[in-house]
C-alpha positions as CSV (number, residue, x, y, z in Angstrom):
1,X,-11.4,-5.1,50.7
2,X,-11.6,-7.7,48.1
3,X,-13.4,-7.0,44.9
4,X,-15.6,-9.3,42.9
5,X,-14.3,-10.7,39.7
6,X,-15.6,-8.7,36.7
7,X,-18.2,-10.5,34.6
8,X,-17.5,-10.8,31.0
9,X,-19.6,-8.4,29.0
10,X,-20.8,-8.7,25.5
11,X,-17.7,-7.1,24.0
12,X,-15.5,-9.5,25.9
13,X,-17.6,-12.4,24.7
14,X,-17.3,-11.1,21.1
15,X,-13.6,-10.7,21.4
16,X,-13.2,-14.3,22.8
17,X,-15.3,-15.5,19.9
18,X,-13.0,-13.7,17.4
19,X,-10.0,-15.3,19.1
20,X,-11.6,-18.7,18.9
21,X,-12.4,-18.1,15.3
22,X,-8.9,-17.0,14.6
23,X,-7.6,-20.2,16.2
24,X,-9.6,-22.3,13.7
25,X,-8.6,-20.0,10.9
26,X,-4.9,-19.9,11.8
27,X,-4.3,-23.6,12.5
28,X,-0.8,-24.3,11.5
29,X,-0.4,-21.0,9.6
30,X,3.3,-21.2,9.4
31,X,3.1,-24.0,7.0
32,X,4.5,-26.8,9.2
33,X,3.8,-30.2,7.8
34,X,3.3,-28.8,4.2
35,X,5.4,-30.8,1.7
36,X,8.5,-29.0,0.5
37,X,7.4,-29.3,-3.1
38,X,4.5,-27.0,-2.4
39,X,6.8,-24.2,-1.3
40,X,9.0,-24.8,-4.4
41,X,5.8,-24.6,-6.5
42,X,4.8,-21.3,-4.8
43,X,8.3,-19.9,-5.4
44,X,8.1,-20.9,-9.1
45,X,4.6,-19.3,-9.5
46,X,5.8,-16.1,-7.8
47,X,8.9,-15.8,-9.9
48,X,6.9,-16.6,-13.1
49,X,4.4,-13.9,-12.3
50,X,7.1,-11.4,-11.4
51,X,9.3,-12.2,-14.4
52,X,7.0,-10.3,-16.8
53,X,7.5,-6.9,-15.3
54,X,11.1,-7.7,-14.3
55,X,12.2,-8.6,-17.8
56,X,10.2,-5.7,-19.3
57,X,11.5,-3.0,-17.0
58,X,15.0,-4.3,-16.0
59,X,16.1,-6.1,-19.1
60,X,14.3,-4.5,-22.1
61,X,13.7,-1.0,-20.7
62,X,16.0,2.0,-21.8
63,X,18.9,2.4,-19.4
64,X,18.4,6.1,-19.0
65,X,15.1,5.3,-17.3
66,X,16.4,2.3,-15.3
67,X,15.3,2.2,-11.6
68,X,15.1,6.0,-11.5
69,X,13.5,6.2,-8.1
70,X,15.9,3.9,-6.3
71,X,18.6,6.0,-7.9
72,X,17.0,9.0,-6.1
73,X,17.2,7.2,-2.7
74,X,20.8,6.1,-3.4
75,X,21.8,9.7,-4.3
76,X,20.4,10.9,-1.0
77,X,22.6,8.4,0.8
78,X,25.6,9.6,-1.2
79,X,24.7,13.2,-0.3
80,X,25.0,12.3,3.4
81,X,28.3,10.6,2.9
82,X,29.7,13.5,0.8
83,X,28.2,16.2,3.0
84,X,26.4,17.8,0.1
85,X,22.8,19.2,0.4
86,X,20.3,16.3,0.2
87,X,17.5,18.4,-1.3
88,X,19.7,20.2,-3.7
89,X,21.2,17.2,-5.4
90,X,19.6,15.7,-8.6
91,X,19.9,12.4,-10.3
92,X,21.8,12.2,-13.6
93,X,20.2,13.5,-16.9
94,X,17.8,13.1,-18.5
95,X,15.7,12.5,-15.3
96,X,17.1,15.1,-13.0
97,X,15.0,14.0,-10.1
98,X,15.3,15.4,-6.5
99,X,14.9,13.6,-3.2
100,X,11.4,14.3,-1.8
101,X,11.2,12.2,1.4
102,X,11.9,13.2,5.0
103,X,15.6,13.2,6.2
104,X,14.9,10.0,8.1
105,X,14.4,8.2,4.8
106,X,17.7,9.6,3.6
107,X,19.5,8.1,6.6
108,X,18.0,4.7,5.7
109,X,19.3,5.1,2.2
110,X,23.0,5.3,3.3
111,X,23.6,1.5,2.8
112,X,22.4,1.9,-0.8
113,X,25.2,4.4,-1.4
114,X,27.8,1.7,-0.4
115,X,26.9,-0.6,-3.3
116,X,27.1,-0.2,-7.1
117,X,24.0,1.1,-8.7
118,X,23.4,-2.1,-10.7
119,X,23.5,-4.2,-7.6
120,X,21.1,-1.9,-5.8
121,X,18.6,-2.0,-8.7
122,X,18.4,-5.8,-8.9
123,X,18.5,-6.2,-5.1
124,X,15.7,-3.6,-4.7
125,X,13.6,-5.4,-7.3
126,X,14.1,-8.8,-5.5
127,X,13.0,-7.1,-2.2
128,X,9.9,-5.6,-3.9
129,X,8.9,-9.0,-5.2
130,X,9.4,-10.5,-1.8
131,X,7.4,-7.7,-0.2
132,X,4.5,-8.1,-2.6
133,X,4.4,-11.8,-1.9
134,X,4.4,-10.9,1.8
135,X,1.4,-8.6,1.2
136,X,-0.5,-11.4,-0.4
137,X,0.4,-13.8,2.4
138,X,-0.9,-11.4,5.1
139,X,-3.8,-9.9,3.2
140,X,-4.9,-13.2,1.8
141,X,-4.6,-14.9,5.1
142,X,-8.3,-15.9,5.4
143,X,-8.4,-17.4,1.9
144,X,-5.0,-19.1,2.1
145,X,-5.5,-20.8,5.5
146,X,-9.2,-21.7,5.2
147,X,-11.5,-23.8,3.0
148,X,-10.1,-25.9,0.2
149,X,-6.9,-23.7,0.1
150,X,-5.9,-24.6,3.6
151,X,-4.6,-28.0,2.4
152,X,-2.2,-26.4,-0.1
153,X,-1.3,-23.0,1.4
154,X,1.9,-22.3,-0.5
155,X,0.4,-23.2,-3.8
156,X,-2.6,-20.9,-3.1
157,X,-0.2,-18.2,-2.1
158,X,1.7,-18.6,-5.4
159,X,-1.6,-18.6,-7.5
160,X,-2.8,-15.4,-5.7
161,X,0.5,-13.6,-5.9
162,X,1.5,-14.3,-9.5
163,X,-1.2,-12.1,-11.2
164,X,-0.6,-9.3,-8.7
165,X,2.7,-8.5,-10.3
166,X,0.8,-7.7,-13.6
167,X,-1.1,-4.9,-11.9
168,X,0.3,-1.7,-13.4
169,X,0.8,0.0,-10.1
170,X,2.9,-3.0,-9.0
171,X,4.7,-3.1,-12.4
172,X,5.4,0.6,-12.2
173,X,6.9,0.2,-8.7
174,X,9.3,-2.4,-10.2
175,X,10.0,-0.2,-13.2
176,X,11.0,2.8,-11.1
177,X,12.4,1.0,-8.0
178,X,9.8,2.4,-5.7
179,X,9.2,2.1,-1.9
180,X,5.5,1.5,-2.0
181,X,5.6,-2.2,-1.6
182,X,7.4,-1.9,1.7
183,X,5.0,0.9,3.0
184,X,2.0,-1.3,2.2
185,X,3.5,-4.3,3.8
186,X,4.4,-2.4,7.0
187,X,1.0,-0.9,7.5
188,X,-0.8,-4.2,6.7
189,X,1.3,-6.1,9.2
190,X,0.7,-3.5,11.9
191,X,-3.1,-3.5,11.6
192,X,-3.8,-7.1,10.5
193,X,-5.5,-9.4,13.0
194,X,-4.5,-12.0,14.0
195,X,-1.2,-10.2,14.6
196,X,1.8,-11.8,12.9
197,X,4.2,-13.6,15.3
198,X,7.1,-11.4,14.0
199,X,5.4,-8.5,15.7
200,X,4.6,-10.3,19.0
201,X,6.7,-7.9,21.0
202,X,6.2,-4.8,18.8
203,X,3.4,-2.5,20.0
204,X,0.6,-1.8,17.4
205,X,1.3,1.5,15.7
206,X,5.1,1.2,15.5
207,X,5.2,0.1,11.9
208,X,2.7,2.7,10.9
209,X,4.8,5.3,12.6
210,X,8.0,4.1,10.8
211,X,6.1,4.1,7.5
212,X,5.0,7.7,8.2
213,X,8.5,8.7,9.1
214,X,9.7,7.5,5.6
215,X,6.7,8.8,3.6
216,X,4.0,11.1,5.0
217,X,0.9,9.6,3.4
218,X,0.6,6.7,5.9
219,X,-0.5,9.5,8.3
220,X,-4.1,8.7,7.2
221,X,-3.8,5.6,9.4
222,X,-3.3,7.9,12.4
223,X,-6.5,9.8,11.5
224,X,-8.3,6.5,11.3
225,X,-7.0,5.5,14.8
226,X,-8.2,8.8,16.2
227,X,-11.6,8.5,14.6
228,X,-11.9,5.0,16.1
229,X,-10.7,6.3,19.5
230,X,-7.7,4.0,19.4
231,X,-5.7,6.5,21.4
232,X,-2.8,4.1,22.3
233,X,-2.1,3.1,18.7
234,X,-2.4,6.7,17.5
235,X,0.0,7.8,20.2
236,X,2.4,5.0,19.4
237,X,2.4,5.8,15.7
238,X,2.9,9.5,16.3
239,X,5.6,9.0,18.9
240,X,7.5,6.6,16.6
241,X,7.4,9.0,13.7
242,X,8.3,11.9,15.8
243,X,11.2,10.0,17.4
244,X,12.5,9.1,14.0
245,X,12.2,12.7,12.7
246,X,13.9,14.0,15.9
247,X,16.7,11.5,15.5
248,X,17.2,12.6,11.9
249,X,17.2,16.2,13.0
250,X,20.0,15.6,15.4
251,X,22.1,13.9,12.7
252,X,21.0,16.1,9.8
253,X,19.8,19.4,11.3
254,X,20.3,21.5,8.1
255,X,18.5,19.0,5.9
256,X,15.7,18.7,8.3
257,X,15.2,22.5,8.4
258,X,15.2,22.6,4.6
259,X,12.6,19.8,4.3
260,X,10.2,20.9,7.0
261,X,10.7,24.6,6.2
262,X,10.3,24.6,2.5
263,X,10.8,21.4,0.4
264,X,7.7,19.8,1.9
265,X,5.5,22.7,0.7
266,X,6.9,22.6,-2.9
267,X,4.7,20.4,-5.0
268,X,6.8,21.1,-8.1
269,X,9.5,18.8,-6.6
270,X,7.2,15.9,-7.1
271,X,6.9,16.4,-10.9
272,X,4.2,17.8,-13.1
273,X,1.0,17.4,-11.0
274,X,-1.2,17.7,-14.1
275,X,0.3,14.7,-15.8
276,X,-1.6,11.5,-16.4
277,X,0.5,9.6,-13.8
278,X,-1.1,11.7,-11.0
279,X,-4.4,9.7,-10.5
280,X,-5.5,11.5,-7.3
281,X,-8.7,13.4,-7.3
282,X,-6.7,16.6,-7.3
283,X,-4.7,15.4,-10.3
284,X,-7.8,14.5,-12.3
285,X,-9.5,17.8,-11.5
286,X,-6.4,19.7,-12.6
287,X,-6.8,18.0,-16.0
288,X,-10.6,18.3,-16.5
289,X,-11.9,20.8,-13.9
290,X,-11.8,24.5,-13.6
291,X,-8.6,26.3,-12.6
292,X,-8.0,28.6,-9.6
293,X,-10.3,28.9,-6.6
294,X,-13.3,27.0,-8.1
295,X,-11.1,24.0,-8.8
296,X,-9.6,24.0,-5.3
297,X,-13.2,24.3,-3.8
298,X,-14.4,21.3,-5.9
299,X,-11.4,19.3,-4.8
300,X,-11.9,20.1,-1.1
301,X,-15.5,19.1,-1.4
302,X,-14.5,15.8,-3.0
303,X,-12.0,15.2,-0.2
304,X,-14.7,15.8,2.5
305,X,-17.2,13.5,0.8
306,X,-14.8,10.7,-0.1
307,X,-13.0,11.0,3.2
308,X,-16.2,10.8,5.2
309,X,-17.4,7.7,3.3
310,X,-14.0,6.0,3.5
311,X,-13.2,6.6,7.1
312,X,-16.8,5.5,8.1
313,X,-16.3,2.3,6.1
314,X,-12.9,1.6,7.7
315,X,-14.5,2.1,11.1
316,X,-17.2,-0.4,10.3
317,X,-14.6,-2.8,9.1
318,X,-12.6,-2.4,12.3
319,X,-15.7,-3.0,14.4
320,X,-16.7,-6.0,12.3
321,X,-13.2,-7.6,12.9
322,X,-12.3,-7.4,9.2
323,X,-8.8,-5.9,9.4
324,X,-8.0,-6.6,5.7
325,X,-10.9,-4.4,4.5
326,X,-9.9,-1.8,7.1
327,X,-6.3,-1.6,5.8
328,X,-7.5,-1.7,2.1
329,X,-9.9,1.2,2.7
330,X,-7.4,3.5,4.5
331,X,-4.7,2.7,1.9
332,X,-7.1,3.8,-0.9
333,X,-7.8,7.0,1.0
334,X,-4.1,7.7,1.1
335,X,-4.1,7.8,-2.7
336,X,-7.5,9.5,-3.2
337,X,-7.2,12.3,-0.7
338,X,-3.5,13.2,-1.3
339,X,-2.9,16.1,-3.8
340,X,-0.5,13.8,-5.6
341,X,-0.9,10.0,-6.1
342,X,1.2,8.5,-8.8
343,X,0.1,5.3,-10.4
344,X,2.6,3.3,-8.4
345,X,1.1,4.6,-5.2
346,X,-1.9,2.3,-5.9
347,X,0.1,-0.7,-4.8
348,X,-2.7,-0.9,-2.2
349,X,-4.9,-2.6,-4.9
350,X,-3.2,-5.9,-3.9
351,X,-4.8,-5.6,-0.5
352,X,-8.1,-4.3,-1.9
353,X,-8.5,-7.3,-4.3
354,X,-7.8,-9.8,-1.5
355,X,-10.2,-8.0,0.8
356,X,-13.0,-8.2,-1.8
357,X,-12.2,-11.9,-2.3
358,X,-12.7,-12.5,1.4
359,X,-12.4,-15.9,3.1
360,X,-14.4,-18.1,0.7
361,X,-15.0,-16.8,-2.8
362,X,-15.8,-20.4,-3.9
363,X,-19.1,-20.2,-2.0
364,X,-19.9,-16.6,-3.1
365,X,-18.9,-16.3,-6.7
366,X,-19.9,-12.7,-6.9
367,X,-16.8,-11.9,-4.7
368,X,-14.6,-13.7,-7.3
369,X,-16.3,-11.7,-10.1
370,X,-15.8,-8.4,-8.3
371,X,-12.1,-9.1,-7.6
372,X,-11.6,-10.2,-11.2
373,X,-13.0,-6.9,-12.4
374,X,-10.6,-5.0,-10.3
375,X,-7.7,-7.2,-11.3
376,X,-8.4,-6.8,-15.0
377,X,-9.0,-3.0,-14.6
378,X,-5.6,-2.4,-13.0
379,X,-3.8,-4.8,-15.3
380,X,-5.1,-3.0,-18.4
381,X,-3.0,0.2,-18.0
382,X,-6.1,2.2,-19.1
383,X,-4.7,5.7,-18.5
384,X,-2.2,5.1,-21.4
385,X,-5.0,3.9,-23.6
386,X,-6.6,7.3,-22.9
387,X,-3.4,9.1,-23.8
388,X,-3.4,7.3,-27.2
389,X,-7.1,8.0,-27.7
390,X,-6.6,11.8,-27.0
391,X,-3.4,12.0,-29.1
392,X,-5.1,10.5,-32.1
393,X,-8.2,12.7,-31.7
394,X,-10.5,9.7,-31.8
395,X,-14.2,10.6,-31.1
396,X,-15.7,10.9,-28.6
397,X,-13.2,12.8,-26.6
398,X,-15.0,11.9,-23.4
399,X,-14.0,8.3,-23.7
400,X,-10.4,9.3,-24.0
401,X,-10.7,11.4,-20.9
402,X,-12.4,8.6,-18.9
403,X,-9.7,6.2,-19.9
404,X,-6.9,8.8,-19.1
405,X,-8.3,9.0,-15.5
406,X,-9.3,5.4,-15.2
407,X,-7.2,4.6,-12.1
408,X,-9.2,7.2,-10.1
409,X,-12.4,5.7,-11.4
410,X,-11.1,2.3,-10.5
411,X,-10.1,3.4,-7.0
412,X,-13.6,4.8,-6.4
413,X,-15.2,1.6,-7.7
414,X,-12.9,-0.4,-5.4
415,X,-14.0,1.7,-2.5
416,X,-17.6,1.0,-3.3
417,X,-16.8,-2.8,-3.7
418,X,-15.1,-2.8,-0.3
419,X,-18.3,-1.5,1.2
420,X,-20.4,-4.0,-0.8
421,X,-18.2,-6.9,0.3
422,X,-18.2,-5.9,4.0
423,X,-22.0,-5.9,4.0
424,X,-22.1,-9.5,2.7
425,X,-22.6,-12.1,5.5
426,X,-19.6,-14.1,4.4
427,X,-17.3,-11.1,5.1
428,X,-17.6,-11.9,8.8
429,X,-16.9,-15.7,8.6
430,X,-14.3,-16.4,9.7
431,X,-13.6,-13.2,11.6
432,X,-10.1,-11.8,12.2
433,X,-9.0,-12.5,15.7
434,X,-6.9,-10.5,18.2
435,X,-4.3,-13.2,19.1
436,X,-0.8,-13.4,17.7
437,X,-0.6,-15.6,14.7
438,X,2.3,-18.0,14.0
439,X,2.1,-16.6,10.4
């Protein structure tokens, strides 16, 4: 018996409207027809912006602190090739850092072990610069491809990307040779709408799952999927991560048992949790709050309150079709809710600033002002100002403490500004669509 064709409901009409809007927004997003000199100008701007942290941390920095985290990754790859315990090996003195990631990440590090350390350090830095530029390209999509900037997309990309390298989470990532730029880029590409053409045949959730297989904190995106009843994406992410972990177990069974059976539960492997570099809520409370059970209770209460606000905000962003605010919010929660969030984990601020800017800050200057405040806040390296304040015993001590914990304060401010920007009418014009983007 034939069935009648279903009538388009309101949700379908809304989705089609978003797709149409995305078509207007994404016209020629790949840059076809753009003069070559614009791409050369964009490259020059990106390299000029990146040159400041690169020269500081790779040329002028002490060699005993050079690319210490990528050295950790490389040593894990060497451990696999030599057959030594992955989680028992340390980098050379004076750092003596252990490998803290799942065994799957150690497998990915094997190619690093085949190259000289100097080559690895410079290549990793170049990859971080490229990944950060990619984050700007995808997170700044609405601004780069619409309005006045649409006629000079590469130049706008360069102008937006250059100051992002001065953010001290980004600079610290370059200093240490960190993995955060790639984690942020993977999660952003997976959730951003319109979906990048590179992922046309990749199911949503796969890149989040791979990021989670390398580093556990992207698991907050799975919580977000579940809260939004996006069962397929949640299942894909979990299955991808589980498959990667299982594959690593088959290759490295002993290391897998060590990691999941003990190393994962040892926070001391991550470094001194009370240090200023830990800008999570737990890290700040360990410095200024009560010890023992009262301190843990206060932290758990903060986790519940901030988590409830953040996940609700991300859900509203998803329903509004604003995938950049959605990703920025969940990325901030990954830092705020985790017991340990080093300064370089706040690489998510690149996405946050572009989410606050929105599609047309020229029309709504308050967006530009809010984004400028966040940019300046995270360029200023305020926690180290606080350390100097406290070390010199300058009064009042409270100012020193606030500065010491300024990245947490800035992240909470950023969370509020994301809610503020989402509520503004211009946040929904143009809306993110559901189609695949040539960009």
